[in-house]
Steps between C-alpha positions, in 0.01 A plus 500: 500500500221536758584457862292212637602559865254648745593830674571301817752293304652804325547730795643440847459711811863437591407563863506872425385764737572868541668624821279714722500663840311408812235703685774678694560706183159668534572857611223618730733762646444721197127540574411851612179672601373850527256634761133481406370846583135397502533223756309693767248672269160357430535518120816290480438227752370239257711585196629201304819497293554250219842470341549260209779393270529247222878518502568264795742213460660242732636159412390140542670355810540167317643598156601865542291586193321838517144530627295803399198634688268793557507631853216688667542661841178636652500664841328740734767719661505596861780753549740415209488448123753307290738718304479354146862535396604293801229247419638462150850431635352250746314314220816502285694330779298180427637493145756217558335342807383139482169491687173309484195717419335396829800620697545808286157646570538445878855637510392811313198553725710456812766750384245759395283472812807535722600827331162659423299385802172527309145444618457241226720366222459243225770381257399307188757331273349405160764272347544456129415143388762237553440170320153630410404560863425849626539564873358792700604515867358744756605584850314743728564682824232670708597683819328335798 
């Protein structure tokens, strides 16, 4: 016998959501840097570093469902460079954090600028589509 009910009639949300953590769970204390040896040499003054990952995840602060994104961090170092292992741990600390994309990109930029003290830094979060909508959010810092 065919089911004549619509999906909305068949399935209920049951007010479900997944538990998640707040922004206080983001662990910026794990970020480490190493000295940039070419800071005072002519050849290294304008070097740009781009670090990307397509393995980033956080959660929707409304439902707790996972959000997936590609993260790109582009910066011109002054005296320090981000140590990549520590960056990976930092990014993983977002895994169960409920955060809006617009807050995420600014929080990440703020944490990274505080630790690295770059000449310039840009963070781009390219979020996988949700409900058919793709979002890309960008935050940028330029030393005055």
